[in-house]
Structure formats: structure tokens, C-alpha cells
N, C-alpha and C positions, 0 to 999 in steps of 0.2 A: 886688762884686756880679758881676765878672769871673771870681772865684774859683767861684762857684756855678754860672756859664754851663759853665766845663771841667768840673764836675762831674757836669753832664749829661752830656756827651761822653763821661766817663769811665764814666759807670752804663749808658749805650747800652752799649759796649764789653764790659763786663762781662757784661750779659744774654746779649750774642752768644755768648760763651762759655759760660755757665750752660746754654741752651736745646740747646747740642752734647754735653750732659755724658750718658753713660747713665742716672745717677741722675735727674735731670729728666724725660729722654724717657720713664722707666719711672713716671711721677706724671704721669698726667694734667690734675688741676685744678693742682698745680704749674705744668705746662706752660703750661695754658693762660693762668694768670696771666701769668707772664712773658713769654709769647709779645704778651699785651694791653701790657703795659709797654713792650715793645721796640718795637712798632709806634707807639706813642705819642711815643716817645721819639728814632725816626727824622727827624722834621723839626725837632726842637732839635738833634740831632748835627749836620745838614747845615747849619743855620742856624749853629751854632757855625763852622764849616769858612766860611761866605760871610763871616762878620765877623772872621775872620783874616784872608782874604784881602785885604778891604777896608783894614782897619788896616795893611796893609802897603801897599796902593797909597796912602792917605793920607799915610803917612810919605814915601813916595817922591815925592810932589806936594808936600810940604808944603818938602821938600829942593829941590826943582826950585824951587818959588817964591820961595824965598830968592836965586838964583842971579842972576849978571847975565846969563844966556842969553836969547835969545829965544823959548824957552819956557817963560819964567815967569812971563807974562800968561795963557797956554795951561793951567799948573798952577793957578795961583789959580784960574780959574775952573772946572775941573776939580774942585776942593776942595770947593766948597760941595755939588755933588752927591754926591760921594763920602760927606761928612759924613751927608746926609740918608739917603743907603742905609743907612748903618749905624745910625743913630738909629732906621730902621724896623727892621731886624735885630733890635737891641737890644730894642725892644719886644717884638715876638714871642718873644723869648727870656724878658723878663720874666712874658711869659702863661704859658709853660712852667714856671716857678718857683713857680705858684701851686698851693696845696693842690689834689690830684686827685679828684674825687669818684670813690669805689671803686667805682660802678657805671655808669661811662662804658664805653659800647661793648655795656651788655647791652641785650635786648631789654626789652620793655614789656609787663607787664597793666595796662590800663585797665578802670577801673570806673566805670560812671557810673549813677547811682541818683536817682530823683525823690525830691524833697524836699518842702517845705510845697507846697500849691497843687492835691493831684488830679488829675484828668484834664490840667490845665494842665501843673503840672509832668513828668508823663509824657511831655507833648507836647514840650516843653523839654529832657528830657532824649535825648530824640531827634533832634531838632534837634543835640544837642551832639556826639550819637555819630557824625550823619553830617557834621559839620564836621571832628571827626576824623578820620572816614574818607575822605573826599575829600583831607584835608590827607597822607595817608598814602600815597594814591594819587599824590598830585602829587612827592612826597619818594621815589617808587618802594619803597616799604615794601611788605611783606606783611601784612595784616590779616585776623585769623580769628576770628570770633567762638566765644566758648567756653562762653557760658551767657547766657541773656536771659529776660523775659520779659516781652513787648510785652502790650500793651493794645490792644483793637477799633478805636481809631480812628487809631493810627498811631505811637502812642509807646512807651514802656518805662519798666514800674516800676524795673528794673535792666538791663543789658547788659554784661558782661563779654566784652574781648576781648583776643588776643595779637595784639603789634605786631613783627615781626620787619624790622631795620635799624639798619645801624650807629650812626647818630645818634639812634635813637630816645629813647633815654634822656634826651640831652643837649639836644635840641628840646622835648621835653614835659615835663620834672621840673617844671617850673614852672606847671603848668596844674593842679595839686592844689588842691581848694578848693571852697568854694562858690561856685556861678553864679548870679546872680540877673537876673531875664526880666521887664521891664514893657512889658503889650502888652495888647491885647484877645482873647479867647483867641476861637477859632472856635466853641466852645461857649457863646460868652456873647451872648445873644440883646441885650442892654440896651446894647451900645455900651462898657461902662465899662472901665476898665483894671484889669488883676489883676496883682499880683505875685508869683511864683512862685519856686521856686529846686530845683536837681539840684546834686548832689555828684558831684564828678569825684577820685577819686585813681589816681595813677599809681605802679605799684609795679615795679620792676626785676626780671626772670625772672631768676631763678639757672640756671646748668647743671646738670643732674640730678646730676653729680659734687659741686657744692659743696654741695647740699641731699639727704641721701640719707633716703628715708622706709621705715622698716620697714614689713612688712606686720604685724608685732603692735605698731606704733605708731597703728595707724589702726583705725575703725570703720565699715564701709559698709555702707549701708542701699539699698535700690532702693523704687522706688516708681513709678506709674504716672504719664507725663507729663501737666501739667495746660495745656502749651502748644499751639499750633497743630502740628502735624507728620505727619499723614496717620495713619490707621486705626491701624497696627500701632504708632505712636508710644501710643496709647489702650490697647491692648489688651493690651502687653507692659509689665512693670515694668522699662524702659529707664532711667529718670533714676536717678541716683545721688546720695546724700547722704555724704560723707566729712569725717569726724569726726577731726582729730590728739589722741590720748589725751592725749601730755606738754603741748602748748599750749590743749587746747580748742577750736584753730581749726576752724570748719565751712564746708564749701563745697559747692554743688551744682552741678548740670549736667544738663539734659534736651533739650537742642536734638537729638541724634542718634537714630538709630533703634534706633543697637549700645548695648546696656549698657558694652560694652568701650571704644568709643569716646568714651563718656561720662565712663569711670574716667580714661581717658588725659588728658582736657582737665580735668577738675577735679583731677586730681594738678598740673599745670601750674599752675593755679592755688593751690592748696593751698602747694607751694614758693616760689612769690613771698609769700606769707604771713608762711610760717614765717622765709624769710630776713630780711622787713622786722622781725620777733622776735628774730632773733638778733642784727642791727646795734645793738639797745638795749641799754643796759647791765642794765638793771631794769625791772620790768611798769608801774612807774609812768610812766618815762620814754617807755615803748610807747605808755599811755595816752593819755599828753600830746601826742607825738607827731601820733598818730592824732585826735584831737580838733582839734589846731591845723591838721590838712591837711585833713580834709573838715568839720570843725566839728559841729554839731546839725542842719543843715540850716534853720536856723529864718531869718527874713529879715533879721534884723541883721546875721548875718554873711555875709559875702561878700567875694570876690575880685575880683570883676569883677560888672558889671551890663548888661546888653543891654536898652537903653531902644529899642523901635521907634516911637512916637509921635516922636520926636526923631532917629531914624537915627543912633545913637550909640552908642560900645562904649565903657564907663569901667572902664580896670583901676585899683582901687584902692590898688595897692602902687605902680605907676608914678606915681598922680596924671596920668594921658595920658587923652584922648579920641581916639576912632577913629572913623570915619565909615564910610559905605556899608557897612551891617550886612547884607543880604542877599549881598554877595559875600564878606565875612568868614564868615559861616555856611554858604557854598558852599564853603569849605575855604580860601580865601583868608587864613587868620591867620599866617602867617607874619609880617607887620610887628607884629603882638604878642609874636609869641614872640622876634623879634631883639631886640626893645626890652628884652624879660626877661632875656633871655642876658646883652644889654650892661651891662643894669644890675647886676646880679649880678657880671659881672666888674670893672665900675667898680669895686664895693665891696671886691672882694677885692685890687685892686692898689691901693687906698687904704691898707689893712691891711698890706700887703706893705709899701708905702713906708715906714710908721710904725714897723712892727719893726725 
């Protein structure tokens, strides 16, 4: 394991040399990729140096502890603290040895769609969107709505947003899946509890240089926007529908008054979908991954349940309950997200220890 730590430091130094080379400086996509890895390994390289210094101090303290000098007792007392510090640094370095997500550090395309449940599902989709929007605000991220289809009572049939933030992918990547709600809808006069669903998909947004879209590979259609947006939106064909011919992926955007602005936003979403497609080895794996992410929005498929009568959120992957549901829906979802991150990290550490 010690050799693996030294390899991290060696890789950091090597990346620094590569980033200064004319060949890499002339290649924007390669420079961006190497720069991300270099920034990620900076903490690891510093930790290796810290561990080396601690080991030197431990060796000196051990020698003093064996001596007959008056400093022996002091050295023995110091040894426990030095060894604890070294163990902590080693733990952090172990995490740097874990397989890295290629999407780490990227921005996010967040898609929320109403599933089973009619208007109540659309209202729940709106609740989820506001929860993530508030969470993004608390994290200091920038959120921009790229496409939406609101309903009159305050929800969304679907809403797509771009989220810019250095840790956006790391914190949100585990949110993909079917979210289920159990509550009395505001539209229910009889007071009966309904069960509805909404799907959440979190896509890594690639840099434009990572996914190039040629004009000849897309088919763009324009139409009049159907959502609220002012008289200009309704009279002019400002909404766009773009189909990527090689993959068949289609995205729409009609939120802006300008056709050009809608096209720019639609292309951002399209790039994210193409990147997701490119990272899979074959079309069957893509379809399977997509189904595992959002399923079919049936009530039986779920990663999390929001139970309003019992003020309880259950994350079924963790097998844990969280309370104070209104606060969580107001953006205080960090405790669940942190638990999911820790759970994923623990599984990876176990696999690394077995390797």
C-alpha cells in the first residue's frame, strides 16, 4: 500500500510536467482532463509528504522512548498522538486510491418528470425540484432552468435544469431513480392518502469540447411554445425540438422567448444525453442503465419514499429513515446525500481491502 501512495505523488509530479508541455497546452480537451486530475491529486501529494514527515517523527520518538533520558516518557506520550495522526492521513490516502468517477468535478443536468399519479405526481415533481433548487442555493451553486412543462396548480410534468458547481455531480449523482410520495393531495376532497411518483435523472454535463455536435447530425424543428411565457412566446415559433440523428436522442426547449436561446439550452441537454450514451459500451447496456436509473415510474419501483402522514423519508438503498420532512423538502437534504456518499465510499473501501 505504501508503494501505491508513492505512485500518487509520482503521478501528481508527472501531470505537472505534462500540463506545461506545448502539445497539451494546444489541446483544450486534453488540458482540461489533465488539469482536473492534477487538481484532484494535489491533496493526495500533500498527504504523502505529511505522512513521510510523521513517519520520521515517529521514528525519532521511538528511539527516544527506548533511551534512558528524561525525554523518554515525553516521547512515549507523543508516540500515541503521532501514530493516530499517521493513521488518519493513511485513511485519507486510501480514499484517493479508490476508483475515480470520470464525471467528478463536472456540472449536472437534472431532469425531474412526473410519474404515476396525475396532477399529484406533477405537484410532487415540483416539490422535488424546489428541494434540489434550495439545496443548490445552500451549496452556492448556480441553477438555470433549461426546459419545463408546468401545470396550472404549481407542479411540473417535467423540468430540466443545469446546475453549475464543483461538487454538484459528487453530491447529486446518487439522487437518480424513482421517488415515491404518500400524502393527501390538495386536490383530494375526501382526505384519502394517495401514492404518486416522480423520476429523477442526474446527468453529467460534458464540456463542449468533449462532445462535438455537427450541424449535419441534427434535425431542428420549431414550434409555438405551449407553456406560459408571454404573448411573444405564443405568437412566434420560438420553441425548438432537436433530434440527434446518429443516436435518435430528442430534446425540446420552449422556456425562452428567443429561438436562439432555446437552441443553446437544448444543445446543453443534448450533449449530456450523448455523453451518457457514449460512456456505455453498447445500446443494450444504455437502456438497462437508464431503466435502473429512473425505471418506469411504477409505484413498485422506488429508491426513496416521502411519507407525509408519518413525517418520514425512507431511503430504501440505505434502509434508513429520516424525519422532519418539511425541512428536507425545503432543501435540507444534505443528511441523506451525505449518508449515500458515505455508504458508497464504504463499499468501495471494502472492495479495495479485498483486492
